[in-house]
C-alpha positions, -999 to +999 in steps of 0.1 A: -060-028-085-066-041-050-036-053-029-030-090-037-051-089-069-035-102-100-036-082-132-063-093-157-037-104-182-019-126-157-016-163-164-037-161-196-018-192-207-018-223-184+019-227-191+024-193-175+010-205-141+037-209-115+046-246-110+038-243-073+001-234-080-001-262-106+012-288-082-013-275-055-042-278-079-032-314-089-028-323-052-063-310-044-077-329-073-061-361-060-072-354-024-108-347-032-119-384-038-101-394-006-118-366+014-152-376+000-146-413+007-136-404+043-168-383+047-189-411+034-173-435+058-180-412+088-216-406+076-222-444+073-207-450+108-229-423+123-260-439+107-250-473+122-247-456+156-281-438+152-300-470+144-311-489+163-322-462+186-319-469+224-353-482+236-349-468+271-348-431+259-384-418+258-375-382+250-363-388+214-370-367+184-379-387+153-371-358+130-334-361+140-334-396+126-354-388+095-331-359+088-301-382+089-318-404+063-335-378+041-319-343+043-296-328+069-306-293+059-334-280+082-344-252+058-353-273+029-386-290+019-375-324+008-409-340+009-438-338-016-473-353-017-472-371-050-508-366-061-509-329-051-473-318-057-474-299-023-440-295-006-433-302+031-406-299+057-396-329+078-412-312+107-446-324+094-436-359+106-426-349+141-440-373+167-457-396+141-453-432+133-436-433+099-435-461+074-405-458+051-414-472+017-380-482+002-379-493-034-361-487-067-379-475-098-392-510-106-420-505-080-451-520-096-485-505-102-501-534-082-479-526-052-490-489-053-527-497-058-528-521-028-508-499-005-530-469-016-561-489-005-546-497+029-534-462+034-568-446+026-586-472+047-567-461+078-588-430+078-618-451+089-599-462+121-593-435+146-567-456+165-546-460+133-523-431+127-492-433+106-476-416+075-458-432+046-426-417+031-413-431-002-375-433-003-365-442-039-331-459-041-315-447-073-280-444-087-269-408-094-242-420-118-268-435-142-295-410-137-311-397-169-343-383-183-359-417-187-354-425-150-366-390-141-398-396-161-403-430-144-397-414-110-422-386-116-448-411-130-446-433-099-447-404-075-478-389-092-497-420-081-489-417-044-512-398-020-485-401+007-451-383+012-423-389-013-389-374-020-392-343-041-358-351-056-343-386-050-308-375-057-305-356-024-304-390-006-267-393-001-247-424-010-239-434+026-277-436+033-281-459+002-253-480+016-269-482+050-303-491+035-287-519+015-263-533+041-282-528+073-318-528+063-312-555+037-329-538+007-321-555-025-345-546-053-377-560-037-397-533-019-395-531+019-413-510+045-393-500+075-415-490+104-403-461+127-422-454+159-429-418+170-395-416+187-377-427+155-370-462+167-372-491+142-402-510+153-401-534+123-373-538+098-398-548+072-436-544+079-446-551+043-457-587+050-478-576+080-495-550+059-502-574+030-518-600+053-536-579+079-538-544+065-543-518+092-549-544+118-511-547+118-508-512+134-486-502+151-465-525+129-441-540+154-424-574+155-443-581+187-476-572+171-468-595+142-461-624+166-495-618+184-513-618+150-496-650+140-504-668+172-541-659+172-547-666+135-561-698+121-563-713+086-597-699+073-611-686+041-611-650+055-574-652+059-569-665+024-591-639+007-594-609+031-591-575+014-593-590-021-629-598-029-658-589-005-681-612-025-664-642-009-674-630+025-710-627+013-708-663+000-696-674+035-725-657+052-750-674+028-735-708+036-724-715+000-698-740-011-668-720-024-642-734-047-610-716-054-589-731-082-558-722-101-534-732-129-531-723-166-540-756-183-571-747-202-581-783-210-579-792-173-599-760-164-626-770-188-628-806-175-627-796-139-653-768-140-677-790-160-673-819-136-676-796-105-709-781-117-722-816-125-714-829-090-729-798-074-762-804-093-762-841-082-754-832-046-780-804-046-756-778-033-750-741-042-714-739-055-694-708-064-663-714-086-636-687-086-604-688-107-574-672-090-547-676-116-511-686-110-484-668-091-459-667-120-484-658-147-480-625-164-508-600-169-512-611-205-514-648-195-541-641-169-560-620-194-560-648-220-572-675-195-599-651-182-611-645-217-617-682-223-634-686-189-657-657-197-664-667-233-673-703-223-689-693-190-668-718-171-667-699-137-661-666-120-628-648-122-611-616-111-612-592-141-584-571-127-549-585-126-542-567-093-565-591-074-547-621-088-513-605-079-524-596-044-538-631-037-504-647-044-484-619-028-504-624+005-495-661+003-458-652+000-461-627+028-477-653+051-449-676+044-423-650+051-439-640+084-440-676+095-403-681+085-393-649+103-408-662+135-393-697+131-425-716+124-423-751+108-448-773+090-446-797+119-460-772+144-480-747+123-511-755+104-512-723+084-476-727+072-484-763+062-514-752+041-495-723+025-466-745+016-490-770+001-508-744-019-476-729-032-463-763-042-495-770-061-490-736-078-454-746-087-465-777-106-476-780-142-511-790-133-540-771-116-552-773-080-584-769-061-595-757-026-632-763-016-646-745+014-678-746+034-680-717+058-647-703+072-629-734+084-642-765+066-619-772+037-605-798+013-577-793-012-558-813-037-539-811-070-559-809-102-556-846-114-565-860-080-595-837-077-607-848-112-604-885-103-622-880-071-651-861-087-653-886-115-661-913-088-687-892-071-714-919-075-692-941-052-692-917-023-723-895-027-742-913+000-714-908+025-713-871+014-750-868+022-745-883+056-712-868+067-710-836+047-696-829+013-663-813+022-652-838+049-661-867+026-643-851-004-612-846+018-613-883+030-618-895-006-588-874-018-566-888+009-576-924+000-569-919-037-536-901-032-506-918-048-472-914-032-453-907-065-448-870-069-425-843-080-432-811-061-417-777-070-420-747-047-411-712-059-405-686-032-399-651-046-375-632-023-340-634-007-321-634+025-343-634+056-374-641+035-363-676+025-367-704+051-336-724+060-354-756+053-387-766+036-405-799+039-424-814+010-461-809+014-467-845+000-443-867+019-427-845+046-391-850+034-368-820+033-368-805-002-337-798-022-328-761-027-321-746-061-316-711-073-337-698-103-332-665-120-364-652-137-374-622-157-411-620-167-427-589-183-457-583-205 
C-alpha cells in the first residue's frame, strides 16, 4: 500500500466516513452552485465588454469574438455544414463577414428556403462575400430526443455553417443573446464585420427586402437603401415571382389581390375580367393570399381559384409567406429609422396594405408599369368596377389606372374600422401608427396567436 493510500476495506459504509470529510463534501455540494453562478456572471460581463467592439481598432481578430460566443476551446471543431456533415474549426471564418443566424427550434421551412436562395445567389456576385452560422438557442434542462431530432432535421437543410452540438453554447451566451441582442423566439440575424464588430444587430429585414443588395449588411447601408427606394412593383414582388417582371416589360396591367372570402374573390375576378375586355387591355390577375392564413387555408383557396379558373396564384406556400414577410420587414426597417406615414410614401402604402389585410374583406392593387398604381379595399373596388360605364370614357382619355384611382377616392366613405396586425416585438413595433384611412393615431392592443396546420 502506497503512503497515504487507504486500505480497500476503509469506509465501506458511509456511516464509517469521518464527520470532517462528510462536512467537507456537503460544503462542496453547497458551494458548487454558487461557484457556477459566479462564473456565469463573469462570463456574461466579459461578453458585454467584448460587444460592441471598439470601431477605432483595425487590427482585431473576429475569431476571438466568435470563440467567446461559440466555443472557447481552440482545439475543437464546433461547426458543421448541415447538408454535408463536414466539421470545421472556427479558423475557417477568420477575416470573413459572418451572419449569425439566431433562432430556436421553431425555425420554419419557409425561412430556411428563402435564406437558402439568398445564400446561394451570392455566388453570382463577386463583391458579396459572407458566411452564415446558425446558433440555435436551446434549453439544456429540457433537451430530449425529440428536440435532438428536430435540431438534426433543421440542420440537414442548411448549406451553411451550424453548430455541431447546440449544447456547447454556454448559458451566459444565451443570456447575452436574449438580453443584449434582444432575441425572443423570432429569428434574428446579427451581422459581424471581418473584425468581429456588430455591423447590424438584426440584418434579417434588409435581407428579406433587398437580398444580397443589402451587403455588407450595415445600418448605414440600410439607411442608404431606404432613402433611394420608391414605392414600385419591383419592390413589392422582387425575388418572389420573375413572371411579374416580364409582365412589367410587356406593359401589361397587373392586379395583385388578397383576402380569403371566396364569394368576394369570385365576384371581383369576374368583374375585373369583364372590365378588362370592355377597356381592351391585357390584365393579369394574381392572388397573393393573406398574411395570417395557414398553409392549409391558402391551399384551399388556391384549389377553388384553379378549379374555377378565376386567376393566377402561387402554388407554393413559401411565395405567399415571403410576400407578407417582406411587407413586415419593410415596415420594421422604416420604424427602425424613425420614418412616419407623414413623410414616407413607402411606409404609408405598406401600412395601408397591411390594414387591408387585417380586415375581413379583400383588397386590390392595380399596377401599370413600375410606378402607376391604384389600390382599395375589396368592396370599394367592386363598387367602382360596377360603375365602369360611368367612367370608361375618362379612362380612355386619361389612362385606366389614374382614373380608377380617382374614382375610388371619390367613392370612398369615411366610415371604417381598420385593424393592423404587426407580427413582432420590441424594436420591431412602431411607437405610434396612423390609420391609413383617416390619419388618426390608432389604438394599440396586444393579441396572442397560435396558428399551425
